[in-house]
C-alpha positions in Angstrom: 174.9 17.7 40.0 172.7 17.5 42.8 175.4 15.5 44.8 178.1 18.2 44.3 175.6 20.8 45.5 174.9 18.9 48.7 178.7 18.7 49.6 179.2 22.1 48.7 176.4 23.0 50.9 177.9 21.0 53.7 180.9 22.8 53.2 179.6 26.2 53.5 177.8 25.0 56.8 180.9 23.7 58.4 182.9 26.7 57.3 180.3 29.1 58.7 180.0 27.0 62.0 184.0 27.4 62.2 183.8 31.2 61.8 181.4 31.7 64.4 183.3 29.4 66.8 186.3 31.5 66.3 184.7 34.6 66.8 183.0 33.3 69.9 186.5 32.0 71.3 187.9 35.5 70.3 185.4 37.2 72.5 186.0 34.9 75.7 186.6 31.4 76.7 183.0 30.8 77.8 181.5 32.1 74.5 183.3 29.9 72.6 183.0 26.8 74.9 179.2 27.6 75.1 179.2 27.6 71.2 181.1 24.6 70.7 179.2 22.5 73.3 175.7 23.9 73.0 175.8 24.7 69.4 171.9 25.5 68.9 171.0 28.0 72.0 174.5 29.5 72.5 175.5 30.1 68.9 172.1 31.8 68.3 172.4 34.2 71.2 176.2 34.8 70.2 175.1 35.3 66.6 172.2 37.8 67.8 174.5 39.8 70.4 177.6 39.9 68.3 175.9 40.9 64.9 178.7 42.9 63.5 181.2 40.4 64.1 179.2 37.0 62.6 176.9 38.5 60.0 179.2 36.9 57.3 179.1 33.5 58.8 175.5 34.0 59.4 175.0 34.7 55.4 177.3 31.9 54.7 175.0 29.6 56.7 171.7 30.9 54.9 173.7 30.3 51.6 174.5 26.7 52.8 171.0 25.8 53.9 169.4 27.1 50.7 171.9 24.9 48.5 171.2 22.1 51.0 167.4 22.4 50.4 168.0 22.8 46.5 170.1 19.6 46.5 167.7 17.5 48.4 164.6 18.6 46.7 165.8 17.7 43.2 166.1 21.6 42.0 169.8 21.1 41.6 169.8 18.3 39.3 
């Protein structure tokens, strides 16, 4: 069960990242390239400054992180 939870978590994280990158490219080429090439600081800045567009992706990211934590601590077994 932990392995399944781990891969579901990775899927959620990947989907949330793609959602943010799509929103960033929709805003401008520079935002999109920034989120793609410097995912940490630029993506966090984009999420903070475009919250209404990115809150669903961020929520999915948080769910993915929680699932990942559960799968690696043994709570998902």
